[in-house]
Phi, psi and omega in degrees: 000142178258127174261143178248117177255101192279153177205158177249134188234135174282135180234127179280137173263160179315316178287134182299140177083355187256129181235151166226155176247132184232139180281139174240144178230122176269130186257124177243119179283125179228037180310129177284175182300332183277358175083003180283135178234125172231158178247134175219145175260134177285326172206157180318136175285346189206132182227127179241106187058232182272000187261127170280125178252100188223115357292157184290064179235129179247118174279115187285156176290133177228117177300128181081005189226311186273053174279183189299305181311317179291320179292322171309311177302312181292326182297324179299333177265354176089127168190179185271312184212141179246130180252131178291187183296147187292141192246124185279131182299318181299318180302314181306302182307318181274357177057045177299129185301323175293322171300313178300325180292316180304332183283004186274155182226161179285160182295333177263003183284109174220141348286154178274113190242140178221145166261125182252126181256134171189165179242338177265120176304322174298316177297320169303313178300315179299311179299315178300312178312314181292313176305311185287315183299328183259004183055041180281344181208158175266331188218126169243124174261122185269136182230107175262013179066183178257128177303141179253130184273134181258011182265000000 
């Protein structure tokens, strides 16, 4: 039998002060005499806040693709967490109809995960207040984009 031992490792990124955490899986070969090899996790390999992501697979947000129908189709084949299309903070604050539609989730989707994109901290704050206040998502991944160097 093959056992999989999950652990999370902190990895430094090129920019000073920026850290990310990525799951690593160590595989230990414990094949039995009969030659069967199976993999089993003793505990979930990834946890995001209170949500266990098992298997440790995240469907990333993809514009025009990760709508409700696509996420439900993916759920039939199994994965850990499904993120809706990337949502722009300004459009949430302005209550743009198409954006509000992209923020819909299926009745059985749990946790409801979204990636919120913005460059202005005030707009991000207002968008998060709306999302949390109206119970539109269980998990928000903040995307502040990449800073542009003017030097």
